DSSP file (Angstrom, degrees, kcal/mol; ACC not computed):
  #  RESIDUE AA STRUCTURE BP1 BP2  ACC     N-H-->O    O-->H-N    N-H-->O    O-->H-N    TCO  KAPPA ALPHA  PHI   PSI    X-CA   Y-CA   Z-CA
    1    1 A M              0   0    0      0, 0.0     2,-0.3     0, 0.0     0, 0.0   0.000 360.0 360.0 360.0 138.1   77.9  149.6  123.2
    2    2 A A        -     0   0    0      1,-0.1     0, 0.0     0, 0.0     0, 0.0  -0.540 360.0-116.0 -71.9 132.4   79.8  150.8  126.2
    3    3 A S        -     0   0    0     -2,-0.3     2,-0.3     1,-0.1    -1,-0.1  -0.273  27.4-139.7 -64.4 151.7   82.8  152.9  125.6
    4    4 A S        -     0   0    0      0, 0.0     2,-0.3     0, 0.0    -1,-0.1  -0.820  11.0-160.7-115.3 157.9   86.1  151.7  126.7
    5    5 A V        -     0   0    0     -2,-0.3     2,-0.3     2,-0.0     0, 0.0  -0.959  15.0-130.8-132.0 150.8   89.1  153.5  128.2
    6    6 A K        +     0   0    0     -2,-0.3     2,-0.3     2,-0.0     0, 0.0  -0.661  28.1 174.8 -94.6 151.9   92.8  152.5  128.4
    7    7 A T        -     0   0    0     -2,-0.3     2,-0.4     2,-0.0    -2,-0.0  -0.973  21.2-138.8-148.5 163.7   94.6  152.7  131.7
    8    8 A A        -     0   0    0     -2,-0.3     2,-0.3     2,-0.0    -2,-0.0  -0.968  19.5-174.3-122.8 142.4   98.2  151.7  132.9
    9    9 A I        -     0   0    0     -2,-0.4     2,-0.4     2,-0.0    -2,-0.0  -0.913  17.2-135.2-131.7 160.3   98.9  150.0  136.2
   10   10 A S        +     0   0    0     -2,-0.3     2,-0.3     0, 0.0    -2,-0.0  -0.922  31.6 158.8-117.6 139.7  102.1  149.1  137.9
   11   11 A M        -     0   0    0     -2,-0.4     2,-0.1     0, 0.0    -2,-0.0  -0.976  45.4 -79.2-151.3 163.7  102.7  145.7  139.6
   12   12 A Q     >  -     0   0    0     -2,-0.3     4,-2.2     1,-0.1     3,-0.3  -0.414  40.9-119.8 -66.1 147.2  105.4  143.4  140.7
   13   13 A K  H  > S+     0   0    0      1,-0.2     4,-2.3     2,-0.2     5,-0.2   0.892 112.9  53.9 -59.4 -45.4  107.1  141.4  138.0
   14   14 A E  H  > S+     0   0    0      1,-0.2     4,-1.8     2,-0.2    -1,-0.2   0.900 109.4  47.0 -60.1 -42.4  106.0  138.1  139.7
   15   15 A L  H  > S+     0   0    0     -3,-0.3     4,-2.7     2,-0.2    -1,-0.2   0.912 109.8  54.2 -62.3 -44.3  102.4  139.1  139.8
   16   16 A F  H  X S+     0   0    0     -4,-2.2     4,-2.5     1,-0.2    -2,-0.2   0.881 108.1  49.3 -58.1 -40.9  102.6  140.1  136.2
   17   17 A N  H  X S+     0   0    0     -4,-2.3     4,-2.4     2,-0.2    -1,-0.2   0.893 110.0  50.6 -68.7 -36.3  103.9  136.7  135.2
   18   18 A E  H  X S+     0   0    0     -4,-1.8     4,-3.0    -5,-0.2     5,-0.3   0.922 110.1  51.2 -69.4 -41.5  101.1  135.0  137.2
   19   19 A V  H  X S+     0   0    0     -4,-2.7     4,-2.8     2,-0.2     5,-0.3   0.958 109.6  49.4 -54.3 -55.9   98.6  137.3  135.3
   20   20 A N  H  X S+     0   0    0     -4,-2.5     4,-2.9     2,-0.2    -2,-0.2   0.939 112.6  48.2 -48.2 -53.6  100.1  136.3  131.9
   21   21 A K  H  X S+     0   0    0     -4,-2.4     4,-2.7     1,-0.2    -1,-0.2   0.935 113.6  45.5 -62.1 -45.8   99.9  132.5  132.8
   22   22 A L  H  X S+     0   0    0     -4,-3.0     4,-1.9     2,-0.2    -1,-0.2   0.877 111.7  51.7 -71.3 -30.6   96.3  132.6  134.0
   23   23 A A  H  X>S+     0   0    0     -4,-2.8     5,-1.8    -5,-0.3     4,-1.1   0.970 112.5  47.4 -65.1 -47.8   95.1  134.7  131.1
   24   24 A S  H  <5S+     0   0    0     -4,-2.9     3,-0.2    -5,-0.3    -2,-0.2   0.892 111.2  49.3 -58.3 -39.8   96.8  132.1  128.9
   25   25 A E  H  <5S+     0   0    0     -4,-2.7    -1,-0.2     1,-0.2    -2,-0.2   0.840 115.2  44.4 -65.3 -32.4   95.2  129.3  130.7
   26   26 A L  H  <5S-     0   0    0     -4,-1.9    -1,-0.2    -3,-0.2    -2,-0.2   0.544 107.8-126.6 -89.2  -9.0   91.8  130.9  130.5
   27   27 A H  T  <5S+     0   0    0     -4,-1.1     2,-0.3    -3,-0.2    -3,-0.2   0.943  70.1 119.4  61.8  44.7   92.4  131.8  126.8
   28   28 A V      < -     0   0    0     -5,-1.8    -1,-0.2    -6,-0.1    -2,-0.2  -0.917  68.2-101.8-128.9 157.8   91.5  135.6  127.5
   29   29 A S     >  -     0   0    0     -2,-0.3     4,-2.5     1,-0.1     5,-0.2  -0.399  33.6-109.5 -76.2 165.0   93.6  138.6  127.1
   30   30 A R  H  > S+     0   0    0      1,-0.2     4,-2.7     2,-0.2     5,-0.3   0.924 121.5  53.2 -57.2 -43.4   95.2  140.3  130.1
   31   31 A S  H  > S+     0   0    0      1,-0.2     4,-2.3     2,-0.2    -1,-0.2   0.913 108.7  48.6 -67.5 -37.9   92.8  143.2  129.8
   32   32 A K  H  > S+     0   0    0      1,-0.2     4,-3.1     2,-0.2    -1,-0.2   0.962 109.9  53.7 -60.2 -47.5   89.8  140.7  129.9
   33   33 A L  H  X S+     0   0    0     -4,-2.5     4,-2.2     1,-0.2    -2,-0.2   0.887 109.4  46.9 -55.5 -45.8   91.3  139.1  132.9
   34   34 A F  H  X S+     0   0    0     -4,-2.7     4,-2.4     2,-0.2     5,-0.2   0.901 112.5  49.8 -62.5 -40.2   91.6  142.5  134.7
   35   35 A V  H  X S+     0   0    0     -4,-2.3     4,-2.5    -5,-0.3    -2,-0.2   0.955 111.7  49.3 -63.3 -44.1   88.0  143.4  133.8
   36   36 A M  H  X S+     0   0    0     -4,-3.1     4,-1.9     1,-0.2    -1,-0.2   0.874 113.1  45.7 -61.7 -37.7   86.9  140.0  135.1
   37   37 A A  H  X S+     0   0    0     -4,-2.2     4,-1.9    -5,-0.2    -1,-0.2   0.856 113.2  49.2 -77.3 -32.4   88.8  140.4  138.3
   38   38 A V  H  X S+     0   0    0     -4,-2.4     4,-2.4     2,-0.2    -2,-0.2   0.879 111.5  49.9 -69.1 -39.4   87.6  143.9  138.9
   39   39 A Q  H  X S+     0   0    0     -4,-2.5     4,-2.2    -5,-0.2    -2,-0.2   0.885 111.7  47.9 -69.7 -36.8   84.0  142.9  138.2
   40   40 A D  H  X S+     0   0    0     -4,-1.9     4,-2.5     2,-0.2     5,-0.2   0.896 111.3  50.8 -69.0 -39.7   84.3  140.0  140.7
   41   41 A F  H  X S+     0   0    0     -4,-1.9     4,-2.3     2,-0.2    -2,-0.2   0.895 110.2  49.8 -66.3 -38.3   85.8  142.3  143.3
   42   42 A I  H  X S+     0   0    0     -4,-2.4     4,-2.8     2,-0.2     5,-0.2   0.968 112.3  48.0 -61.5 -52.7   83.0  144.9  142.8
   43   43 A K  H  X S+     0   0    0     -4,-2.2     4,-2.0     1,-0.2    -2,-0.2   0.883 112.4  46.8 -56.2 -44.1   80.4  142.2  143.2
   44   44 A K  H  X S+     0   0    0     -4,-2.5     4,-3.3     2,-0.2    -1,-0.2   0.905 113.1  51.9 -68.6 -39.9   82.0  140.7  146.3
   45   45 A N  H  X S+     0   0    0     -4,-2.3     4,-2.3    -5,-0.2    -2,-0.2   0.899 109.5  48.3 -58.8 -44.6   82.3  144.3  147.8
   46   46 A E  H  X S+     0   0    0     -4,-2.8     4,-2.1     2,-0.2    -1,-0.2   0.874 112.4  48.8 -67.3 -37.2   78.7  145.0  147.2
   47   47 A S  H  X S+     0   0    0     -4,-2.0     4,-3.3    -5,-0.2     5,-0.3   0.950 110.0  50.6 -60.9 -51.0   77.7  141.7  148.8
   48   48 A H  H  X S+     0   0    0     -4,-3.3     4,-2.2     1,-0.2    -2,-0.2   0.914 111.8  48.6 -59.0 -41.2   80.0  142.4  151.8
   49   49 A N  H  X S+     0   0    0     -4,-2.3     4,-2.1    -5,-0.2    -1,-0.2   0.907 111.6  51.0 -62.2 -41.3   78.2  146.0  152.1
   50   50 A L  H  X S+     0   0    0     -4,-2.1     4,-2.8     2,-0.2    -2,-0.2   0.957 109.6  48.4 -65.4 -49.6   74.8  144.3  151.9
   51   51 A L  H  X S+     0   0    0     -4,-3.3     4,-2.8     1,-0.2     5,-0.3   0.883 108.8  54.4 -58.4 -36.7   75.6  141.8  154.6
   52   52 A N  H  X S+     0   0    0     -4,-2.2     4,-2.2    -5,-0.3    -1,-0.2   0.918 109.5  47.9 -61.4 -40.3   76.9  144.6  156.8
   53   53 A Q  H  X S+     0   0    0     -4,-2.1     4,-2.5     2,-0.2    -2,-0.2   0.920 112.6  48.3 -65.5 -43.4   73.6  146.4  156.4
   54   54 A I  H  X S+     0   0    0     -4,-2.8     4,-1.5     1,-0.2    -2,-0.2   0.951 112.1  48.0 -62.0 -46.6   71.6  143.3  157.1
   55   55 A N  H  X S+     0   0    0     -4,-2.8     4,-0.5     1,-0.2    -1,-0.2   0.880 111.5  51.9 -68.6 -36.8   73.6  142.5  160.2
   56   56 A S  H >X S+     0   0    0     -4,-2.2     3,-1.1    -5,-0.3     4,-0.6   0.932 108.1  51.1 -60.7 -43.7   73.2  146.1  161.3
   57   57 A A  H 3< S+     0   0    0     -4,-2.5     3,-0.3     1,-0.3    -1,-0.2   0.852 117.2  38.3 -66.7 -28.7   69.6  146.0  160.9
   58   58 A F  H 3< S+     0   0    0     -4,-1.5    -1,-0.3     1,-0.2    -2,-0.2   0.297  98.2  79.3-104.3   5.9   69.3  142.8  163.0
   59   59 A S  H << S+     0   0    0     -3,-1.1    -1,-0.2    -4,-0.5    -2,-0.1   0.678  72.5  94.3 -93.6 -13.5   71.9  143.6  165.6
   60   60 A D  S  < S-     0   0    0     -4,-0.6     3,-0.1    -3,-0.3    -3,-0.0  -0.361  83.1-106.4 -71.5 152.9   69.7  145.9  167.7
   61   61 A S        -     0   0    0      1,-0.1    -1,-0.1    -2,-0.1    -2,-0.1  -0.494  44.1 -92.4 -78.8 151.5   67.8  144.7  170.7
   62   62 A P        -     0   0    0      0, 0.0    -1,-0.1     0, 0.0     2,-0.1  -0.282  41.9-128.5 -62.9 145.8   64.0  144.3  170.3
   63   63 A D     >  -     0   0    0     -3,-0.1     4,-2.3     1,-0.1     5,-0.2  -0.355  35.0 -88.7 -86.2 177.3   62.1  147.4  171.4
   64   64 A S  H  > S+     0   0    0      1,-0.2     4,-2.3     2,-0.2     5,-0.1   0.896 127.6  52.1 -58.9 -40.4   59.1  147.1  173.9
   65   65 A E  H  > S+     0   0    0      2,-0.2     4,-2.4     1,-0.2    -1,-0.2   0.907 109.2  49.6 -64.5 -40.6   56.6  146.5  171.1
   66   66 A E  H  > S+     0   0    0      2,-0.2     4,-2.4     1,-0.2    -2,-0.2   0.915 110.0  50.5 -61.3 -46.0   58.6  143.7  169.7
   67   67 A V  H  X S+     0   0    0     -4,-2.3     4,-2.1     2,-0.2    -2,-0.2   0.907 111.8  49.0 -59.4 -44.5   58.9  142.1  173.1
   68   68 A K  H  X S+     0   0    0     -4,-2.3     4,-2.2    -5,-0.2    -2,-0.2   0.930 111.9  47.0 -64.7 -44.2   55.1  142.3  173.6
   69   69 A V  H  X S+     0   0    0     -4,-2.4     4,-2.5     1,-0.2    -2,-0.2   0.872 112.9  50.3 -60.7 -39.9   54.4  140.8  170.1
   70   70 A H  H  X S+     0   0    0     -4,-2.4     4,-2.2     2,-0.2    -1,-0.2   0.906 110.3  50.1 -64.2 -44.1   56.9  138.0  170.8
   71   71 A S  H  X S+     0   0    0     -4,-2.1     4,-2.2     2,-0.2    -2,-0.2   0.912 111.5  47.8 -54.8 -51.3   55.3  137.3  174.2
   72   72 A H  H  X S+     0   0    0     -4,-2.2     4,-1.8     2,-0.2    -2,-0.2   0.898 112.1  48.9 -63.1 -46.8   51.8  137.2  172.7
   73   73 A M  H  X S+     0   0    0     -4,-2.5     4,-2.4     1,-0.2    -1,-0.2   0.869 108.9  53.8 -64.8 -35.1   52.9  134.9  169.8
   74   74 A R  H  X S+     0   0    0     -4,-2.2     4,-2.1     1,-0.2    -2,-0.2   0.933 108.4  48.8 -66.3 -42.1   54.7  132.6  172.3
   75   75 A K  H  X S+     0   0    0     -4,-2.2     4,-2.1     1,-0.2    -1,-0.2   0.879 112.6  48.5 -63.4 -34.4   51.4  132.2  174.4
   76   76 A K  H  X S+     0   0    0     -4,-1.8     4,-2.6     1,-0.2    -1,-0.2   0.934 111.9  49.0 -70.6 -41.3   49.4  131.5  171.2
   77   77 A H  H  X S+     0   0    0     -4,-2.4     4,-2.5     1,-0.2    -1,-0.2   0.875 110.9  50.7 -67.4 -35.8   52.0  128.9  170.1
   78   78 A M  H  X S+     0   0    0     -4,-2.1     4,-2.1    -5,-0.2    -1,-0.2   0.959 110.6  48.5 -68.3 -46.2   51.9  127.2  173.7
   79   79 A K  H  X S+     0   0    0     -4,-2.1     4,-1.2     1,-0.2    -2,-0.2   0.900 111.8  51.4 -59.8 -41.5   48.0  127.1  173.5
   80   80 A N  H  X S+     0   0    0     -4,-2.6     4,-0.6     1,-0.2     3,-0.5   0.930 110.8  46.8 -60.1 -45.2   48.3  125.5  170.0
   81   81 A L  H >< S+     0   0    0     -4,-2.5     3,-0.7     1,-0.2    -1,-0.2   0.842 105.7  58.8 -66.5 -32.5   50.8  122.9  171.3
   82   82 A E  H 3< S+     0   0    0     -4,-2.1    -1,-0.2     1,-0.2    -2,-0.2   0.792 104.9  52.1 -68.8 -27.7   48.6  122.0  174.3
   83   83 A R  H 3< S+     0   0    0     -4,-1.2     2,-0.3    -3,-0.5    -1,-0.2   0.650  90.3  98.1 -84.7 -11.6   45.8  121.1  171.9
   84   84 A E  S << S-     0   0    0     -3,-0.7     2,-0.7    -4,-0.6    -3,-0.0  -0.528  73.9-130.8 -77.5 141.4   47.9  118.8  169.9
   85   85 A S              0   0    0     -2,-0.3    -2,-0.1     1,-0.2    -1,-0.1  -0.788 360.0 360.0 -91.3 122.3   47.8  115.0  170.6
   86   86 A W              0   0    0     -2,-0.7    -1,-0.2     0, 0.0    -2,-0.0   0.377 360.0 360.0-100.2 360.0   51.2  113.7  170.9
């Protein structure tokens, strides 16, 4: 079982009241609600970082080899389409 640690945080009274209300509605403790919120935030942040990495990988222009392969594939597709009876 994972060990637990205690921590103290400060927040505005209005936010604290909203946290209490939501915890009550969800039938969980405040601690559990904070854990759930932080876990959700971490997952969203990881997804955001992954999306940035994917976008970065696809944002570059094709190099000369990629252009050559694309052109070759296009010619092959055109020949295949010419053989099709429409």
